[in-house]
All heavy atoms as atom14 arrays in JSON, in Angstrom:
{
  "sequence": "MAPGLYVYHCPPMVAQHITNGMYGMILVEPEGGLSKVDHEFYVMQGELYTAQKHGS",
  "atom14_mask": [
    [1, 1, 1, 1, 1, 1, 1, 1, 0, 0, 0, 0, 0, 0],
    [1, 1, 1, 1, 1, 0, 0, 0, 0, 0, 0, 0, 0, 0],
    [1, 1, 1, 1, 1, 1, 1, 0, 0, 0, 0, 0, 0, 0],
    [1, 1, 1, 1, 0, 0, 0, 0, 0, 0, 0, 0, 0, 0],
    [1, 1, 1, 1, 1, 1, 1, 1, 0, 0, 0, 0, 0, 0],
    [1, 1, 1, 1, 1, 1, 1, 1, 1, 1, 1, 1, 0, 0],
    [1, 1, 1, 1, 1, 1, 1, 0, 0, 0, 0, 0, 0, 0],
    [1, 1, 1, 1, 1, 1, 1, 1, 1, 1, 1, 1, 0, 0],
    [1, 1, 1, 1, 1, 1, 1, 1, 1, 1, 0, 0, 0, 0],
    [1, 1, 1, 1, 1, 1, 0, 0, 0, 0, 0, 0, 0, 0],
    [1, 1, 1, 1, 1, 1, 1, 0, 0, 0, 0, 0, 0, 0],
    [1, 1, 1, 1, 1, 1, 1, 0, 0, 0, 0, 0, 0, 0],
    [1, 1, 1, 1, 1, 1, 1, 1, 0, 0, 0, 0, 0, 0],
    [1, 1, 1, 1, 1, 1, 1, 0, 0, 0, 0, 0, 0, 0],
    [1, 1, 1, 1, 1, 0, 0, 0, 0, 0, 0, 0, 0, 0],
    [1, 1, 1, 1, 1, 1, 1, 1, 1, 0, 0, 0, 0, 0],
    [1, 1, 1, 1, 1, 1, 1, 1, 1, 1, 0, 0, 0, 0],
    [1, 1, 1, 1, 1, 1, 1, 1, 0, 0, 0, 0, 0, 0],
    [1, 1, 1, 1, 1, 1, 1, 0, 0, 0, 0, 0, 0, 0],
    [1, 1, 1, 1, 1, 1, 1, 1, 0, 0, 0, 0, 0, 0],
    [1, 1, 1, 1, 0, 0, 0, 0, 0, 0, 0, 0, 0, 0],
    [1, 1, 1, 1, 1, 1, 1, 1, 0, 0, 0, 0, 0, 0],
    [1, 1, 1, 1, 1, 1, 1, 1, 1, 1, 1, 1, 0, 0],
    [1, 1, 1, 1, 0, 0, 0, 0, 0, 0, 0, 0, 0, 0],
    [1, 1, 1, 1, 1, 1, 1, 1, 0, 0, 0, 0, 0, 0],
    [1, 1, 1, 1, 1, 1, 1, 1, 0, 0, 0, 0, 0, 0],
    [1, 1, 1, 1, 1, 1, 1, 1, 0, 0, 0, 0, 0, 0],
    [1, 1, 1, 1, 1, 1, 1, 0, 0, 0, 0, 0, 0, 0],
    [1, 1, 1, 1, 1, 1, 1, 1, 1, 0, 0, 0, 0, 0],
    [1, 1, 1, 1, 1, 1, 1, 0, 0, 0, 0, 0, 0, 0],
    [1, 1, 1, 1, 1, 1, 1, 1, 1, 0, 0, 0, 0, 0],
    [1, 1, 1, 1, 0, 0, 0, 0, 0, 0, 0, 0, 0, 0],
    [1, 1, 1, 1, 0, 0, 0, 0, 0, 0, 0, 0, 0, 0],
    [1, 1, 1, 1, 1, 1, 1, 1, 0, 0, 0, 0, 0, 0],
    [1, 1, 1, 1, 1, 1, 0, 0, 0, 0, 0, 0, 0, 0],
    [1, 1, 1, 1, 1, 1, 1, 1, 1, 0, 0, 0, 0, 0],
    [1, 1, 1, 1, 1, 1, 1, 0, 0, 0, 0, 0, 0, 0],
    [1, 1, 1, 1, 1, 1, 1, 1, 0, 0, 0, 0, 0, 0],
    [1, 1, 1, 1, 1, 1, 1, 1, 1, 1, 0, 0, 0, 0],
    [1, 1, 1, 1, 1, 1, 1, 1, 1, 0, 0, 0, 0, 0],
    [1, 1, 1, 1, 1, 1, 1, 1, 1, 1, 1, 0, 0, 0],
    [1, 1, 1, 1, 1, 1, 1, 1, 1, 1, 1, 1, 0, 0],
    [1, 1, 1, 1, 1, 1, 1, 0, 0, 0, 0, 0, 0, 0],
    [1, 1, 1, 1, 1, 1, 1, 1, 0, 0, 0, 0, 0, 0],
    [1, 1, 1, 1, 1, 1, 1, 1, 1, 0, 0, 0, 0, 0],
    [1, 1, 1, 1, 0, 0, 0, 0, 0, 0, 0, 0, 0, 0],
    [1, 1, 1, 1, 1, 1, 1, 1, 1, 0, 0, 0, 0, 0],
    [1, 1, 1, 1, 1, 1, 1, 1, 0, 0, 0, 0, 0, 0],
    [1, 1, 1, 1, 1, 1, 1, 1, 1, 1, 1, 1, 0, 0],
    [1, 1, 1, 1, 1, 1, 1, 0, 0, 0, 0, 0, 0, 0],
    [1, 1, 1, 1, 1, 0, 0, 0, 0, 0, 0, 0, 0, 0],
    [1, 1, 1, 1, 1, 1, 1, 1, 1, 0, 0, 0, 0, 0],
    [1, 1, 1, 1, 1, 1, 1, 1, 1, 0, 0, 0, 0, 0],
    [1, 1, 1, 1, 1, 1, 1, 1, 1, 1, 0, 0, 0, 0],
    [1, 1, 1, 1, 0, 0, 0, 0, 0, 0, 0, 0, 0, 0],
    [1, 1, 1, 1, 1, 1, 0, 0, 0, 0, 0, 0, 0, 0]
  ],
  "atom14_positions": [
    [[193.12, 86.63, -79.39], [194.11, 86.95, -80.4], [193.72, 86.26, -81.7], [193.3, 85.11, -81.7], [195.5, 86.5, -79.92], [196.6, 86.82, -80.89], [198.25, 86.38, -80.28], [198.71, 87.93, -79.57], [0.0, 0.0, 0.0], [0.0, 0.0, 0.0], [0.0, 0.0, 0.0], [0.0, 0.0, 0.0], [0.0, 0.0, 0.0], [0.0, 0.0, 0.0]],
    [[193.94, 86.95, -82.8], [193.62, 86.38, -84.11], [194.59, 85.26, -84.46], [195.77, 85.34, -84.11], [193.69, 87.48, -85.16], [0.0, 0.0, 0.0], [0.0, 0.0, 0.0], [0.0, 0.0, 0.0], [0.0, 0.0, 0.0], [0.0, 0.0, 0.0], [0.0, 0.0, 0.0], [0.0, 0.0, 0.0], [0.0, 0.0, 0.0], [0.0, 0.0, 0.0]],
    [[194.13, 84.21, -85.12], [195.02, 83.12, -85.52], [196.14, 83.62, -86.43], [195.95, 84.54, -87.23], [194.11, 82.17, -86.3], [192.74, 82.5, -85.86], [192.74, 83.96, -85.53], [0.0, 0.0, 0.0], [0.0, 0.0, 0.0], [0.0, 0.0, 0.0], [0.0, 0.0, 0.0], [0.0, 0.0, 0.0], [0.0, 0.0, 0.0], [0.0, 0.0, 0.0]],
    [[197.31, 83.04, -86.28], [198.45, 83.4, -87.11], [199.76, 83.03, -86.45], [199.79, 82.51, -85.34], [0.0, 0.0, 0.0], [0.0, 0.0, 0.0], [0.0, 0.0, 0.0], [0.0, 0.0, 0.0], [0.0, 0.0, 0.0], [0.0, 0.0, 0.0], [0.0, 0.0, 0.0], [0.0, 0.0, 0.0], [0.0, 0.0, 0.0], [0.0, 0.0, 0.0]],
    [[200.83, 83.31, -87.14], [202.18, 83.08, -86.61], [202.76, 84.45, -86.28], [202.86, 85.32, -87.14], [203.05, 82.36, -87.65], [204.41, 81.88, -87.19], [204.29, 80.88, -86.05], [205.17, 81.26, -88.35], [0.0, 0.0, 0.0], [0.0, 0.0, 0.0], [0.0, 0.0, 0.0], [0.0, 0.0, 0.0], [0.0, 0.0, 0.0], [0.0, 0.0, 0.0]],
    [[203.13, 84.64, -85.01], [203.56, 85.94, -84.52], [205.0, 85.9, -84.03], [205.47, 84.88, -83.55], [202.67, 86.39, -83.35], [201.24, 86.63, -83.75], [200.3, 85.61, -83.69], [200.83, 87.89, -84.18], [198.99, 85.83, -84.05], [199.52, 88.12, -84.53], [198.59, 87.09, -84.47], [197.29, 87.3, -84.83], [0.0, 0.0, 0.0], [0.0, 0.0, 0.0]],
    [[205.67, 87.03, -84.14], [207.0, 87.22, -83.57], [206.82, 87.97, -82.26], [206.06, 88.93, -82.2], [207.9, 88.04, -84.52], [209.24, 88.35, -83.87], [208.1, 87.31, -85.83], [0.0, 0.0, 0.0], [0.0, 0.0, 0.0], [0.0, 0.0, 0.0], [0.0, 0.0, 0.0], [0.0, 0.0, 0.0], [0.0, 0.0, 0.0], [0.0, 0.0, 0.0]],
    [[207.51, 87.53, -81.23], [207.45, 88.26, -79.96], [208.86, 88.7, -79.56], [209.86, 88.12, -79.97], [206.82, 87.41, -78.85], [207.63, 86.2, -78.44], [208.65, 86.32, -77.51], [207.37, 84.95, -78.98], [209.41, 85.21, -77.13], [208.11, 83.85, -78.61], [209.13, 83.99, -77.69], [209.86, 82.9, -77.32], [0.0, 0.0, 0.0], [0.0, 0.0, 0.0]],
    [[208.91, 89.76, -78.78], [210.15, 90.25, -78.21], [209.8, 90.96, -76.92], [208.64, 91.23, -76.64], [210.89, 91.19, -79.17], [210.05, 92.33, -79.65], [209.79, 93.44, -78.89], [209.39, 92.5, -80.81], [209.03, 94.27, -79.56], [208.75, 93.72, -80.73], [0.0, 0.0, 0.0], [0.0, 0.0, 0.0], [0.0, 0.0, 0.0], [0.0, 0.0, 0.0]],
    [[210.8, 91.25, -76.13], [210.53, 91.86, -74.83], [210.85, 93.35, -74.85], [211.87, 93.75, -75.39], [211.31, 91.15, -73.73], [213.07, 91.0, -74.08], [0.0, 0.0, 0.0], [0.0, 0.0, 0.0], [0.0, 0.0, 0.0], [0.0, 0.0, 0.0], [0.0, 0.0, 0.0], [0.0, 0.0, 0.0], [0.0, 0.0, 0.0], [0.0, 0.0, 0.0]],
    [[209.96, 94.17, -74.31], [210.25, 95.6, -74.2], [211.04, 95.85, -72.92], [211.14, 94.94, -72.1], [208.87, 96.23, -74.11], [208.0, 95.16, -73.55], [208.6, 93.84, -73.96], [0.0, 0.0, 0.0], [0.0, 0.0, 0.0], [0.0, 0.0, 0.0], [0.0, 0.0, 0.0], [0.0, 0.0, 0.0], [0.0, 0.0, 0.0], [0.0, 0.0, 0.0]],
    [[211.61, 96.95, -72.61], [211.49, 98.19, -73.38], [212.64, 98.4, -74.35], [212.56, 99.25, -75.22], [211.53, 99.26, -72.3], [212.44, 98.7, -71.25], [212.19, 97.2, -71.29], [0.0, 0.0, 0.0], [0.0, 0.0, 0.0], [0.0, 0.0, 0.0], [0.0, 0.0, 0.0], [0.0, 0.0, 0.0], [0.0, 0.0, 0.0], [0.0, 0.0, 0.0]],
    [[213.74, 97.68, -74.23], [214.91, 97.89, -75.1], [214.83, 96.93, -76.29], [215.64, 96.01, -76.42], [216.19, 97.69, -74.3], [216.29, 98.64, -73.11], [217.77, 98.45, -72.1], [217.81, 96.71, -71.75], [0.0, 0.0, 0.0], [0.0, 0.0, 0.0], [0.0, 0.0, 0.0], [0.0, 0.0, 0.0], [0.0, 0.0, 0.0], [0.0, 0.0, 0.0]],
    [[213.86, 97.15, -77.17], [213.56, 96.21, -78.25], [214.78, 95.95, -79.13], [215.15, 94.8, -79.36], [212.37, 96.71, -79.08], [212.13, 95.8, -80.27], [211.12, 96.81, -78.22], [0.0, 0.0, 0.0], [0.0, 0.0, 0.0], [0.0, 0.0, 0.0], [0.0, 0.0, 0.0], [0.0, 0.0, 0.0], [0.0, 0.0, 0.0], [0.0, 0.0, 0.0]],
    [[215.42, 96.99, -79.63], [216.55, 96.8, -80.55], [217.69, 96.01, -79.89], [218.25, 95.1, -80.5], [217.07, 98.15, -81.04], [0.0, 0.0, 0.0], [0.0, 0.0, 0.0], [0.0, 0.0, 0.0], [0.0, 0.0, 0.0], [0.0, 0.0, 0.0], [0.0, 0.0, 0.0], [0.0, 0.0, 0.0], [0.0, 0.0, 0.0], [0.0, 0.0, 0.0]],
    [[218.01, 96.31, -78.65], [219.09, 95.61, -77.95], [218.71, 94.15, -77.72], [219.53, 93.25, -77.9], [219.39, 96.28, -76.62], [220.53, 95.63, -75.89], [220.85, 96.3, -74.56], [220.14, 97.22, -74.15], [221.9, 95.85, -73.91], [0.0, 0.0, 0.0], [0.0, 0.0, 0.0], [0.0, 0.0, 0.0], [0.0, 0.0, 0.0], [0.0, 0.0, 0.0]],
    [[217.49, 93.89, -77.34], [217.08, 92.51, -77.08], [217.02, 91.69, -78.36], [217.43, 90.52, -78.38], [215.73, 92.5, -76.36], [215.83, 92.96, -74.94], [214.74, 93.23, -74.17], [216.91, 93.21, -74.16], [215.14, 93.61, -72.97], [216.45, 93.61, -72.95], [0.0, 0.0, 0.0], [0.0, 0.0, 0.0], [0.0, 0.0, 0.0], [0.0, 0.0, 0.0]],
    [[216.53, 92.27, -79.44], [216.5, 91.56, -80.72], [217.93, 91.26, -81.18], [218.23, 90.17, -81.66], [215.7, 92.35, -81.77], [214.21, 92.3, -81.41], [215.94, 91.81, -83.17], [213.31, 93.13, -82.28], [0.0, 0.0, 0.0], [0.0, 0.0, 0.0], [0.0, 0.0, 0.0], [0.0, 0.0, 0.0], [0.0, 0.0, 0.0], [0.0, 0.0, 0.0]],
    [[218.83, 92.23, -81.01], [220.24, 92.02, -81.37], [220.83, 90.84, -80.6], [221.64, 90.08, -81.14], [221.06, 93.29, -81.05], [220.52, 94.37, -81.81], [222.51, 93.11, -81.4], [0.0, 0.0, 0.0], [0.0, 0.0, 0.0], [0.0, 0.0, 0.0], [0.0, 0.0, 0.0], [0.0, 0.0, 0.0], [0.0, 0.0, 0.0], [0.0, 0.0, 0.0]],
    [[220.41, 90.64, -79.37], [220.92, 89.55, -78.54], [220.1, 88.27, -78.66], [220.27, 87.35, -77.86], [220.98, 90.0, -77.07], [222.05, 91.04, -76.85], [223.18, 90.86, -77.28], [221.72, 92.13, -76.2], [0.0, 0.0, 0.0], [0.0, 0.0, 0.0], [0.0, 0.0, 0.0], [0.0, 0.0, 0.0], [0.0, 0.0, 0.0], [0.0, 0.0, 0.0]],
    [[219.2, 88.22, -79.63], [218.44, 87.0, -79.88], [217.3, 86.75, -78.92], [216.83, 85.62, -78.79], [0.0, 0.0, 0.0], [0.0, 0.0, 0.0], [0.0, 0.0, 0.0], [0.0, 0.0, 0.0], [0.0, 0.0, 0.0], [0.0, 0.0, 0.0], [0.0, 0.0, 0.0], [0.0, 0.0, 0.0], [0.0, 0.0, 0.0], [0.0, 0.0, 0.0]],
    [[216.83, 87.78, -78.25], [215.76, 87.61, -77.26], [214.4, 87.83, -77.92], [213.69, 88.8, -77.64], [215.98, 88.58, -76.09], [217.29, 88.32, -75.37], [217.77, 89.61, -74.22], [216.61, 89.3, -72.9], [0.0, 0.0, 0.0], [0.0, 0.0, 0.0], [0.0, 0.0, 0.0], [0.0, 0.0, 0.0], [0.0, 0.0, 0.0], [0.0, 0.0, 0.0]],
    [[214.08, 86.95, -78.85], [212.8, 86.99, -79.54], [212.47, 85.59, -80.01], [213.32, 84.7, -79.98], [212.83, 87.98, -80.72], [213.86, 87.63, -81.77], [213.52, 86.86, -82.87], [215.17, 88.07, -81.66], [214.45, 86.54, -83.83], [216.12, 87.77, -82.61], [215.74, 87.0, -83.7], [216.67, 86.68, -84.66], [0.0, 0.0, 0.0], [0.0, 0.0, 0.0]],
    [[211.26, 85.38, -80.45], [210.86, 84.06, -80.91], [209.52, 84.12, -81.62], [209.04, 85.19, -81.97], [0.0, 0.0, 0.0], [0.0, 0.0, 0.0], [0.0, 0.0, 0.0], [0.0, 0.0, 0.0], [0.0, 0.0, 0.0], [0.0, 0.0, 0.0], [0.0, 0.0, 0.0], [0.0, 0.0, 0.0], [0.0, 0.0, 0.0], [0.0, 0.0, 0.0]],
    [[208.91, 82.96, -81.83], [207.63, 82.87, -82.53], [206.61, 82.16, -81.65], [206.97, 81.32, -80.82], [207.78, 82.07, -83.82], [208.66, 82.7, -84.83], [208.64, 81.85, -86.43], [209.22, 80.22, -86.0], [0.0, 0.0, 0.0], [0.0, 0.0, 0.0], [0.0, 0.0, 0.0], [0.0, 0.0, 0.0], [0.0, 0.0, 0.0], [0.0, 0.0, 0.0]],
    [[205.37, 82.49, -81.89], [204.27, 81.78, -81.25], [203.18, 81.57, -82.29], [202.85, 82.47, -83.05], [203.74, 82.52, -80.01], [202.67, 81.7, -79.31], [203.25, 83.91, -80.37], [202.27, 82.22, -77.95], [0.0, 0.0, 0.0], [0.0, 0.0, 0.0], [0.0, 0.0, 0.0], [0.0, 0.0, 0.0], [0.0, 0.0, 0.0], [0.0, 0.0, 0.0]],
    [[202.66, 80.36, -82.35], [201.58, 80.02, -83.27], [200.26, 80.06, -82.52], [200.1, 79.38, -81.51], [201.79, 78.63, -83.87], [200.66, 78.12, -84.76], [200.53, 78.98, -86.01], [200.88, 76.66, -85.13], [0.0, 0.0, 0.0], [0.0, 0.0, 0.0], [0.0, 0.0, 0.0], [0.0, 0.0, 0.0], [0.0, 0.0, 0.0], [0.0, 0.0, 0.0]],
    [[199.34, 80.84, -83.03], [197.98, 80.87, -82.49], [197.09, 80.18, -83.53], [196.91, 80.68, -84.64], [197.5, 82.32, -82.25], [196.07, 82.32, -81.75], [198.43, 83.03, -81.28], [0.0, 0.0, 0.0], [0.0, 0.0, 0.0], [0.0, 0.0, 0.0], [0.0, 0.0, 0.0], [0.0, 0.0, 0.0], [0.0, 0.0, 0.0], [0.0, 0.0, 0.0]],
    [[196.62, 78.99, -83.17], [195.8, 78.21, -84.1], [194.37, 78.72, -84.11], [193.88, 79.24, -83.11], [195.82, 76.74, -83.71], [197.18, 76.09, -83.88], [197.13, 74.58, -83.72], [196.03, 74.02, -83.59], [198.2, 73.98, -83.71], [0.0, 0.0, 0.0], [0.0, 0.0, 0.0], [0.0, 0.0, 0.0], [0.0, 0.0, 0.0], [0.0, 0.0, 0.0]],
    [[193.68, 78.55, -85.24], [192.28, 78.95, -85.28], [191.43, 78.04, -84.4], [191.86, 76.92, -84.05], [191.9, 78.78, -86.75], [192.92, 77.87, -87.33], [194.16, 78.01, -86.5], [0.0, 0.0, 0.0], [0.0, 0.0, 0.0], [0.0, 0.0, 0.0], [0.0, 0.0, 0.0], [0.0, 0.0, 0.0], [0.0, 0.0, 0.0], [0.0, 0.0, 0.0]],
    [[190.28, 78.5, -84.03], [189.37, 77.68, -83.23], [189.09, 76.39, -83.99], [188.8, 76.41, -85.18], [188.06, 78.44, -83.01], [187.29, 77.97, -81.81], [186.13, 78.89, -81.49], [186.35, 80.11, -81.46], [185.03, 78.36, -81.28], [0.0, 0.0, 0.0], [0.0, 0.0, 0.0], [0.0, 0.0, 0.0], [0.0, 0.0, 0.0], [0.0, 0.0, 0.0]],
    [[189.24, 75.26, -83.35], [189.07, 73.98, -84.02], [190.39, 73.41, -84.53], [190.44, 72.29, -85.01], [0.0, 0.0, 0.0], [0.0, 0.0, 0.0], [0.0, 0.0, 0.0], [0.0, 0.0, 0.0], [0.0, 0.0, 0.0], [0.0, 0.0, 0.0], [0.0, 0.0, 0.0], [0.0, 0.0, 0.0], [0.0, 0.0, 0.0], [0.0, 0.0, 0.0]],
    [[191.47, 74.18, -84.43], [192.79, 73.69, -84.81], [193.07, 73.75, -86.31], [192.25, 74.21, -87.09], [0.0, 0.0, 0.0], [0.0, 0.0, 0.0], [0.0, 0.0, 0.0], [0.0, 0.0, 0.0], [0.0, 0.0, 0.0], [0.0, 0.0, 0.0], [0.0, 0.0, 0.0], [0.0, 0.0, 0.0], [0.0, 0.0, 0.0], [0.0, 0.0, 0.0]],
    [[194.24, 73.26, -86.67], [194.67, 73.18, -88.06], [194.54, 71.74, -88.54], [194.38, 70.82, -87.75], [196.12, 73.64, -88.19], [196.4, 75.11, -87.84], [197.91, 75.36, -87.76], [195.77, 76.02, -88.86], [0.0, 0.0, 0.0], [0.0, 0.0, 0.0], [0.0, 0.0, 0.0], [0.0, 0.0, 0.0], [0.0, 0.0, 0.0], [0.0, 0.0, 0.0]],
    [[194.66, 71.56, -89.85], [194.61, 70.21, -90.42], [195.78, 69.39, -89.88], [196.86, 69.92, -89.62], [194.71, 70.28, -91.94], [193.66, 71.05, -92.47], [0.0, 0.0, 0.0], [0.0, 0.0, 0.0], [0.0, 0.0, 0.0], [0.0, 0.0, 0.0], [0.0, 0.0, 0.0], [0.0, 0.0, 0.0], [0.0, 0.0, 0.0], [0.0, 0.0, 0.0]],
    [[195.58, 68.1, -89.73], [196.64, 67.2, -89.24], [197.7, 67.02, -90.32], [197.38, 66.88, -91.49], [196.06, 65.84, -88.85], [195.02, 65.91, -87.74], [195.63, 66.41, -86.46], [194.57, 66.51, -85.39], [194.99, 67.29, -84.25], [0.0, 0.0, 0.0], [0.0, 0.0, 0.0], [0.0, 0.0, 0.0], [0.0, 0.0, 0.0], [0.0, 0.0, 0.0]],
    [[198.97, 67.04, -89.9], [200.1, 66.82, -90.8], [201.1, 65.9, -90.13], [201.03, 65.68, -88.92], [200.79, 68.16, -91.17], [199.86, 69.06, -91.97], [201.27, 68.88, -89.93], [0.0, 0.0, 0.0], [0.0, 0.0, 0.0], [0.0, 0.0, 0.0], [0.0, 0.0, 0.0], [0.0, 0.0, 0.0], [0.0, 0.0, 0.0], [0.0, 0.0, 0.0]],
    [[202.05, 65.37, -90.9], [203.08, 64.5, -90.33], [204.1, 65.29, -89.52], [204.54, 64.85, -88.46], [203.81, 63.75, -91.45], [202.92, 62.69, -92.1], [201.95, 62.25, -91.47], [203.22, 62.34, -93.25], [0.0, 0.0, 0.0], [0.0, 0.0, 0.0], [0.0, 0.0, 0.0], [0.0, 0.0, 0.0], [0.0, 0.0, 0.0], [0.0, 0.0, 0.0]],
    [[204.53, 66.44, -90.03], [205.54, 67.26, -89.37], [205.18, 68.73, -89.51], [204.58, 69.13, -90.5], [206.92, 67.05, -90.0], [207.45, 65.68, -89.85], [207.16, 64.66, -90.73], [208.24, 65.14, -88.91], [207.76, 63.56, -90.35], [208.43, 63.82, -89.23], [0.0, 0.0, 0.0], [0.0, 0.0, 0.0], [0.0, 0.0, 0.0], [0.0, 0.0, 0.0]],
    [[205.59, 69.5, -88.54], [205.44, 70.96, -88.61], [206.81, 71.59, -88.41], [207.58, 71.16, -87.56], [204.51, 71.47, -87.51], [203.07, 71.04, -87.67], [202.17, 71.65, -86.61], [202.54, 72.67, -86.01], [201.09, 71.1, -86.4], [0.0, 0.0, 0.0], [0.0, 0.0, 0.0], [0.0, 0.0, 0.0], [0.0, 0.0, 0.0], [0.0, 0.0, 0.0]],
    [[207.11, 72.6, -89.2], [208.37, 73.32, -89.09], [208.07, 74.81, -89.02], [207.26, 75.32, -89.81], [209.28, 73.05, -90.29], [209.68, 71.62, -90.42], [208.97, 70.75, -91.22], [210.78, 71.13, -89.72], [209.34, 69.42, -91.34], [211.16, 69.8, -89.83], [210.43, 68.95, -90.64], [0.0, 0.0, 0.0], [0.0, 0.0, 0.0], [0.0, 0.0, 0.0]],
    [[208.71, 75.5, -88.12], [208.62, 76.94, -88.0], [210.05, 77.46, -88.04], [210.86, 77.14, -87.19], [207.94, 77.36, -86.69], [206.58, 76.73, -86.53], [206.44, 75.52, -85.88], [205.46, 77.35, -87.05], [205.19, 74.93, -85.74], [204.21, 76.77, -86.93], [204.08, 75.56, -86.27], [202.85, 74.97, -86.14], [0.0, 0.0, 0.0], [0.0, 0.0, 0.0]],
    [[210.37, 78.22, -89.06], [211.74, 78.69, -89.26], [211.74, 80.22, -89.16], [210.93, 80.89, -89.77], [212.28, 78.27, -90.64], [213.7, 78.78, -90.85], [212.23, 76.76, -90.78], [0.0, 0.0, 0.0], [0.0, 0.0, 0.0], [0.0, 0.0, 0.0], [0.0, 0.0, 0.0], [0.0, 0.0, 0.0], [0.0, 0.0, 0.0], [0.0, 0.0, 0.0]],
    [[212.68, 80.72, -88.37], [212.79, 82.16, -88.2], [214.26, 82.54, -88.34], [215.14, 81.85, -87.82], [212.28, 82.56, -86.83], [212.28, 84.02, -86.57], [211.39, 84.29, -85.02], [211.67, 86.0, -84.81], [0.0, 0.0, 0.0], [0.0, 0.0, 0.0], [0.0, 0.0, 0.0], [0.0, 0.0, 0.0], [0.0, 0.0, 0.0], [0.0, 0.0, 0.0]],
    [[214.53, 83.61, -89.05], [215.9, 84.07, -89.24], [215.98, 85.53, -88.83], [215.06, 86.3, -89.1], [216.31, 83.94, -90.71], [217.71, 84.47, -90.99], [218.1, 84.29, -92.43], [217.61, 83.41, -93.12], [219.0, 85.13, -92.91], [0.0, 0.0, 0.0], [0.0, 0.0, 0.0], [0.0, 0.0, 0.0], [0.0, 0.0, 0.0], [0.0, 0.0, 0.0]],
    [[217.04, 85.89, -88.17], [217.24, 87.27, -87.78], [218.57, 87.79, -88.31], [219.55, 87.07, -88.34], [0.0, 0.0, 0.0], [0.0, 0.0, 0.0], [0.0, 0.0, 0.0], [0.0, 0.0, 0.0], [0.0, 0.0, 0.0], [0.0, 0.0, 0.0], [0.0, 0.0, 0.0], [0.0, 0.0, 0.0], [0.0, 0.0, 0.0], [0.0, 0.0, 0.0]],
    [[218.55, 89.02, -88.76], [219.76, 89.66, -89.25], [219.83, 91.07, -88.7], [218.8, 91.69, -88.43], [219.77, 89.7, -90.78], [219.78, 88.32, -91.4], [219.78, 88.36, -92.92], [220.01, 89.44, -93.49], [219.55, 87.32, -93.53], [0.0, 0.0, 0.0], [0.0, 0.0, 0.0], [0.0, 0.0, 0.0], [0.0, 0.0, 0.0], [0.0, 0.0, 0.0]],
    [[221.01, 91.57, -88.55], [221.21, 92.93, -88.05], [222.18, 93.63, -88.98], [223.27, 93.1, -89.26], [221.77, 92.89, -86.63], [222.1, 94.24, -86.03], [220.81, 95.02, -85.78], [222.88, 94.08, -84.75], [0.0, 0.0, 0.0], [0.0, 0.0, 0.0], [0.0, 0.0, 0.0], [0.0, 0.0, 0.0], [0.0, 0.0, 0.0], [0.0, 0.0, 0.0]],
    [[221.8, 94.79, -89.48], [222.65, 95.58, -90.36], [222.97, 96.91, -89.69], [222.08, 97.56, -89.16], [221.95, 95.84, -91.7], [221.66, 94.57, -92.45], [220.44, 93.92, -92.32], [222.61, 94.02, -93.28], [220.17, 92.76, -93.01], [222.36, 92.85, -93.98], [221.13, 92.22, -93.84], [220.88, 91.07, -94.51], [0.0, 0.0, 0.0], [0.0, 0.0, 0.0]],
    [[224.22, 97.29, -89.72], [224.63, 98.58, -89.17], [225.53, 99.3, -90.17], [226.02, 98.68, -91.12], [225.4, 98.42, -87.84], [226.66, 97.8, -88.13], [224.63, 97.6, -86.84], [0.0, 0.0, 0.0], [0.0, 0.0, 0.0], [0.0, 0.0, 0.0], [0.0, 0.0, 0.0], [0.0, 0.0, 0.0], [0.0, 0.0, 0.0], [0.0, 0.0, 0.0]],
    [[225.75, 100.54, -89.93], [226.65, 101.32, -90.78], [228.09, 101.22, -90.28], [228.99, 101.74, -90.91], [226.2, 102.77, -90.81], [0.0, 0.0, 0.0], [0.0, 0.0, 0.0], [0.0, 0.0, 0.0], [0.0, 0.0, 0.0], [0.0, 0.0, 0.0], [0.0, 0.0, 0.0], [0.0, 0.0, 0.0], [0.0, 0.0, 0.0], [0.0, 0.0, 0.0]],
    [[228.28, 100.54, -89.14], [229.61, 100.46, -88.56], [230.37, 99.24, -89.09], [229.79, 98.3, -89.6], [229.48, 100.38, -87.05], [228.7, 101.54, -86.51], [229.18, 101.95, -85.14], [230.11, 101.36, -84.6], [228.54, 102.96, -84.59], [0.0, 0.0, 0.0], [0.0, 0.0, 0.0], [0.0, 0.0, 0.0], [0.0, 0.0, 0.0], [0.0, 0.0, 0.0]],
    [[231.68, 99.28, -88.94], [232.54, 98.18, -89.33], [232.23, 96.96, -88.46], [231.96, 97.08, -87.28], [234.0, 98.62, -89.14], [235.0, 97.68, -89.71], [236.4, 98.25, -89.59], [237.41, 97.29, -90.19], [238.77, 97.82, -90.1], [0.0, 0.0, 0.0], [0.0, 0.0, 0.0], [0.0, 0.0, 0.0], [0.0, 0.0, 0.0], [0.0, 0.0, 0.0]],
    [[232.3, 95.76, -89.07], [232.03, 94.51, -88.35], [232.93, 94.39, -87.12], [234.14, 94.59, -87.19], [232.26, 93.33, -89.29], [232.01, 92.0, -88.63], [230.74, 91.57, -88.29], [232.85, 91.02, -88.24], [230.82, 90.4, -87.73], [232.1, 90.03, -87.69], [0.0, 0.0, 0.0], [0.0, 0.0, 0.0], [0.0, 0.0, 0.0], [0.0, 0.0, 0.0]],
    [[232.32, 94.09, -85.99], [233.06, 93.88, -84.75], [233.27, 95.13, -83.91], [233.84, 95.07, -82.84], [0.0, 0.0, 0.0], [0.0, 0.0, 0.0], [0.0, 0.0, 0.0], [0.0, 0.0, 0.0], [0.0, 0.0, 0.0], [0.0, 0.0, 0.0], [0.0, 0.0, 0.0], [0.0, 0.0, 0.0], [0.0, 0.0, 0.0], [0.0, 0.0, 0.0]],
    [[232.82, 96.28, -84.44], [233.06, 97.52, -83.66], [232.02, 97.7, -82.57], [230.98, 97.1, -82.58], [233.03, 98.74, -84.59], [231.77, 98.88, -85.19], [0.0, 0.0, 0.0], [0.0, 0.0, 0.0], [0.0, 0.0, 0.0], [0.0, 0.0, 0.0], [0.0, 0.0, 0.0], [0.0, 0.0, 0.0], [0.0, 0.0, 0.0], [0.0, 0.0, 0.0]]
  ]
}
């Protein structure tokens, strides 16, 4: 796999699982690793927009 920060989710009901928070991130470091740092933070935000009234 190519180095990078990826989002994962589970199939086959992708939209339903993402709506229920069943997703996350995985970091694939390059060969030899990344530069050393004091702290690492990975922040992910999810939002869902629908045409329906809130709570319906």
